[in-house]
C-alpha positions as CSV (number, residue, x, y, z in Angstrom):
1,M,106.0,106.7,112.9
2,D,103.5,108.5,115.0
3,I,101.4,107.4,118.1
4,P,97.9,106.8,116.3
5,K,95.2,108.9,118.0
6,M,93.1,106.0,117.1
7,Q,92.0,103.1,119.7
8,I,92.1,99.9,118.9
9,P,89.1,98.3,119.7
10,V,88.9,94.5,121.5
11,K,86.2,92.8,120.3
12,E,84.4,90.1,121.7
13,I,83.6,86.5,119.3
14,P,80.9,85.3,120.1
15,I,81.2,81.5,120.2
16,G,79.4,80.5,123.4
17,G,80.8,77.7,125.9
18,K,82.6,78.0,128.6
19,V,85.4,80.5,127.9
20,K,84.5,83.8,126.2
21,L,87.5,85.2,122.9
22,F,88.3,88.3,122.1
23,M,90.0,89.4,119.4
24,K,92.4,93.2,119.5
25,R,91.6,94.3,115.9
26,E,95.5,95.5,115.0
27,D,95.4,95.3,111.7
28,L,92.9,98.7,111.3
29,I,96.2,100.4,112.9
30,H,97.0,101.9,109.6
31,P,95.6,101.6,106.1
32,E,99.2,100.2,104.2
33,I,101.7,99.7,107.5
34,S,98.9,97.1,109.1
35,G,98.7,95.3,112.5
36,N,102.3,94.2,114.0
37,K,104.3,95.2,111.2
38,Y,104.0,98.6,112.3
39,W,104.6,98.4,115.8
40,K,108.6,96.3,115.0
41,L,109.2,99.4,112.4
42,F,108.1,101.6,115.5
43,F,110.8,102.1,116.9
44,N,113.3,100.9,114.0
45,I,112.6,103.9,111.8
46,N,112.1,106.1,114.5
47,N,115.6,105.7,115.8
48,Y,117.2,105.5,112.7
49,L,115.5,108.9,111.6
50,D,116.8,110.7,114.9
51,L,120.2,109.5,114.1
52,K,119.2,112.3,110.8
53,P,121.3,110.3,108.0
54,E,122.7,112.0,105.0
55,N,121.7,109.7,102.7
56,P,118.6,107.5,104.6
57,L,118.1,104.1,103.1
58,I,115.7,101.1,104.1
59,I,117.0,97.6,103.3
60,T,115.0,94.4,104.3
61,F,114.7,91.0,103.2
62,G,111.5,88.6,102.6
63,G,109.6,86.7,100.1
64,A,107.2,87.5,97.2
65,F,104.1,88.0,99.1
66,S,105.8,89.2,102.4
67,N,103.8,91.5,104.4
68,H,106.9,92.4,105.9
69,I,108.1,93.9,102.6
70,S,104.7,95.4,101.8
71,A,104.5,97.7,105.1
72,V,108.5,98.8,104.8
73,S,108.0,99.9,101.4
74,A,105.2,101.8,102.6
75,V,106.9,103.4,105.5
76,G,109.6,105.1,102.3
77,K,107.3,106.4,100.4
78,H,105.5,108.1,103.7
79,F,109.1,108.8,104.5
80,N,110.0,109.8,101.3
81,I,113.4,107.4,102.1
82,N,114.9,105.1,99.9
83,T,113.8,101.3,100.0
84,L,115.8,98.5,99.2
85,G,113.8,95.0,99.5
86,I,115.5,91.8,98.8
87,I,113.8,89.0,97.8
88,R,113.9,85.4,98.0
89,G,113.9,83.4,94.6
90,E,115.5,85.1,91.2
91,E,113.2,83.0,89.4
92,I,110.6,85.4,90.7
93,E,111.9,88.8,88.7
94,Q,111.2,87.4,85.4
95,K,106.9,87.4,86.6
96,W,107.1,90.3,89.4
97,S,104.7,92.7,88.1
98,A,102.4,89.6,88.0
99,N,102.2,89.7,91.8
100,P,100.2,92.3,93.7
101,T,102.6,92.3,96.8
102,L,105.9,93.0,94.8
103,V,103.3,95.4,91.8
104,Y,102.7,97.4,95.6
105,A,106.0,98.1,96.9
106,K,107.8,98.6,93.1
107,R,104.9,101.5,92.9
108,N,105.9,103.1,96.9
109,G,108.6,102.9,95.5
110,M,111.0,100.3,96.8
111,N,114.3,98.9,94.5
112,L,113.6,95.2,94.2
113,K,117.2,92.7,94.4
114,F,116.1,89.1,94.1
115,V,118.5,86.5,94.8
116,S,118.5,82.4,95.2
117,R,117.2,80.8,98.0
118,E,120.2,79.6,98.4
119,E,122.3,83.0,99.0
120,Y,119.1,83.7,100.8
121,R,119.7,80.7,103.7
122,H,122.9,82.9,103.7
123,K,121.6,86.2,105.3
124,E,124.0,86.6,107.3
125,K,126.2,86.8,105.5
126,L,124.9,89.1,102.9
127,T,123.9,91.3,105.5
128,E,127.5,92.5,105.9
129,F,128.1,92.8,102.5
130,L,124.8,95.4,102.0
131,K,126.3,96.9,105.3
132,H,129.7,97.5,103.8
133,E,128.2,98.6,100.6
134,F,125.6,101.1,102.1
135,P,127.5,102.1,105.3
136,E,124.3,104.4,106.1
137,A,121.6,102.2,105.8
138,L,119.0,100.5,108.5
139,I,119.0,97.5,107.3
140,I,116.2,95.7,108.7
141,P,115.8,91.5,109.3
142,E,113.2,89.2,107.8
143,G,110.0,89.9,109.6
144,G,111.1,93.6,110.9
145,T,112.0,91.0,114.0
146,N,115.0,92.2,116.1
147,R,115.3,94.1,120.4
148,N,113.7,97.6,118.4
149,A,110.6,95.6,117.2
150,V,110.2,93.7,120.7
151,Q,110.1,97.2,121.8
152,G,107.8,98.2,119.8
153,I,105.3,95.5,120.2
154,K,105.2,96.4,123.8
155,M,102.8,99.1,122.2
156,M,100.0,95.9,121.4
157,L,99.6,95.8,124.7
158,N,97.7,98.4,126.9
159,K,94.7,98.6,130.0
160,D,92.2,97.2,127.5
161,T,94.4,93.4,127.3
162,K,95.3,93.6,130.7
163,D,92.1,92.2,132.1
164,F,92.7,88.8,129.9
165,D,94.3,84.7,131.2
166,Y,95.9,84.3,127.7
167,L,97.8,86.3,124.8
168,C,98.2,84.0,121.4
169,T,99.6,85.8,118.0
170,A,100.3,83.8,115.1
171,V,104.7,83.3,114.6
172,G,106.5,83.5,112.1
173,T,109.7,85.3,113.2
174,G,109.3,85.5,116.8
175,G,109.2,89.0,117.7
176,T,105.4,89.1,118.1
177,V,106.3,86.5,120.7
178,A,108.3,87.3,122.4
179,G,107.2,90.9,123.1
180,L,104.1,90.1,123.7
181,S,105.9,87.5,126.3
182,Q,108.5,90.4,128.5
183,F,105.5,93.5,128.5
184,C,102.4,91.2,129.1
185,E,101.1,90.8,133.4
186,D,102.1,88.7,135.1
187,N,99.8,86.7,135.5
188,Q,99.4,85.8,132.0
189,K,100.2,83.0,129.3
190,V,101.5,83.9,125.9
191,I,100.5,81.1,123.2
192,G,102.5,81.8,120.1
193,F,101.0,80.3,117.0
194,K,104.1,78.6,114.8
195,V,102.8,79.0,110.8
196,V,106.5,77.6,110.4
197,D,108.4,74.6,110.3
198,D,111.2,76.3,112.5
199,A,113.0,74.6,115.4
200,S,115.3,76.8,117.1
201,L,112.3,79.7,117.1
202,D,112.2,78.5,121.4
203,E,115.8,79.2,121.0
204,K,115.4,82.4,118.9
205,I,112.1,83.9,121.0
206,S,113.9,82.9,124.4
207,E,116.8,86.0,123.2
208,L,114.2,88.2,123.2
209,T,112.2,88.0,125.9
210,S,113.4,87.9,129.9
211,K,110.3,85.3,131.1
212,M,109.1,82.3,130.2
213,N,105.6,82.7,130.1
214,F,105.3,81.6,126.4
215,H,104.4,78.3,124.9
216,L,104.4,78.0,120.8
217,T,102.1,75.1,119.3
218,D,101.8,73.8,115.9
219,A,99.3,76.2,113.3
220,A,101.2,75.0,110.0
221,F,98.4,73.0,108.6
222,G,100.3,71.5,106.3
223,G,103.5,73.7,105.9
224,Y,104.2,77.2,105.4
225,G,102.0,79.2,102.6
226,K,100.1,76.0,102.3
227,I,97.0,76.5,102.7
228,S,93.9,73.7,102.5
229,D,90.4,73.7,101.5
230,E,89.7,73.9,104.9
231,N,92.0,77.1,105.5
232,I,89.7,78.7,103.1
233,R,86.5,77.4,104.6
234,F,87.2,78.7,107.8
235,I,88.3,82.3,107.0
236,N,85.1,82.2,104.7
237,D,82.9,81.5,107.3
238,F,84.3,83.5,110.2
239,K,84.1,86.6,108.3
240,S,80.9,85.7,107.4
241,K,79.5,85.0,111.1
242,Y,81.6,87.8,112.9
243,G,82.5,90.2,110.1
244,I,86.4,89.8,110.2
245,P,88.6,89.7,107.3
246,L,91.1,86.3,108.1
247,E,94.5,86.0,106.3
248,P,95.8,82.7,105.5
249,I,99.3,82.3,106.3
250,Y,98.8,83.8,109.7
251,T,96.1,85.1,111.5
252,G,93.7,82.8,109.8
253,K,95.7,80.1,110.7
254,M,96.2,80.8,114.4
255,M,92.1,81.3,114.7
256,Q,91.6,78.0,113.6
257,K,93.6,76.2,115.4
258,V,92.3,78.6,118.5
259,F,88.8,77.1,117.8
260,E,90.7,73.7,117.8
261,M,92.3,74.2,121.2
262,I,88.6,75.5,122.5
263,D,86.7,72.4,121.3
264,E,89.6,70.6,122.8
265,N,89.2,72.1,126.4
266,Y,92.1,73.0,126.1
267,F,91.0,76.1,127.3
268,P,90.0,76.2,131.4
269,E,86.5,76.8,132.4
270,G,86.2,80.5,132.6
271,S,88.9,81.6,131.0
272,K,89.1,85.0,129.0
273,I,91.3,84.6,125.5
274,L,92.6,87.6,123.1
275,C,94.1,87.4,120.1
276,F,95.6,89.7,118.3
277,H,95.3,89.8,114.6
278,T,98.6,90.7,113.5
279,G,97.5,92.1,109.5
280,G,98.5,90.9,106.2
281,L,95.0,91.0,104.5
282,Q,97.2,92.8,101.4
283,G,98.4,88.6,100.8
284,I,94.7,87.7,100.0
285,A,94.6,89.3,96.5
286,G,98.1,87.1,96.3
287,V,97.0,83.8,97.4
288,N,93.8,84.3,95.5
289,L,95.4,84.7,92.4
290,L,97.2,81.2,93.1
291,L,93.8,79.7,94.1
292,Q,92.0,80.7,90.8
293,K,95.0,79.1,88.7
294,Q,94.2,75.9,90.5
295,N,90.4,75.8,90.6
296,R,89.5,76.4,93.9
297,N,87.5,78.4,96.6
298,L,88.5,81.7,96.7
299,I,88.9,83.7,100.2
300,I,86.1,86.5,100.2
C-alpha cells in the first residue's frame, strides 16, 4: 500500500457559537479502502508483503455489513492476494447475495466462510485453528485493530491537525482512538465515541497506547447497528447543510453526539474541535435496504 499523494482536507463546519468545529475527510483517501481502514491496514499489509510469502493469503473477521471486510477484499483485489472473510452469522449464508457488502467482497475475489454467532464469539480459538490450517496467512483481527493498526493511525495526524484542542473519532474496536491518543500533541485531548456496548474497551485501548489522554463517551443511541429516525434525520440534515455524507453506524452517531455536547456546553468557549470522518459510506446501501423493508425514511 502506498502513502496517498492527495492531501486529506480539514474542513470547517460553520456552526456558529462559542466553539469551532472541523472535520478531516479520511473517507476521501481511497475510493474503496476508505477512511481509517486504509491506515489500519497500511502496516499490516506492507509488513506482510515484505516477508514475501509464497502463497499470500489474508484472513479476517466481520459482520455482514462490515467496512473492514469490504476494505480487506479491496486490498486483496488490488494486490492480487487471496482473501478469506470469516462472517458472523451462519444464517446469512443462504441470503448473502442480497447483501451489498458481501456481494462487493465476493466480486473482489474474497472467499466467505459463515460461522455461528457462538463460534464467532470465541475468535481466539478460531484464530488458532486458522493459524494451523494456513500457516503462511496474515490473520487480521475484527476491525483491523492491533499494534500495526495503531502505527498506521499515526498517518492521520499531520501539521494540519496540531492546532486543535480536541480530537474526536468513533470507536468500534478501539484501534483508531488508541492511535490518535498515542501520537497526538501533548496538549490535545482525544474523545472516543463508543458505538458498541463493550465495557472492556477502556482496557483494550490502554493496552495499545501509553498515554491517558483519551476519554470514551457513549454514542450508541440504542445499541450497535440500531438506527433511529432521529439518526436518519440528523445525517440527512448534515449532508444538506454541509455537503458531507455520513454513515449511520459510526461517524453519523459520533457527529450527532458532538452536536449534543456542544449544545450542552461540554467544550470550553473558544475550543477547536476536530472530528475524523472514518469512512464506511459503503454501508449506506445495506442500511437503506433494511430501512426500505421497514417503510422508513432512507439515508440520502
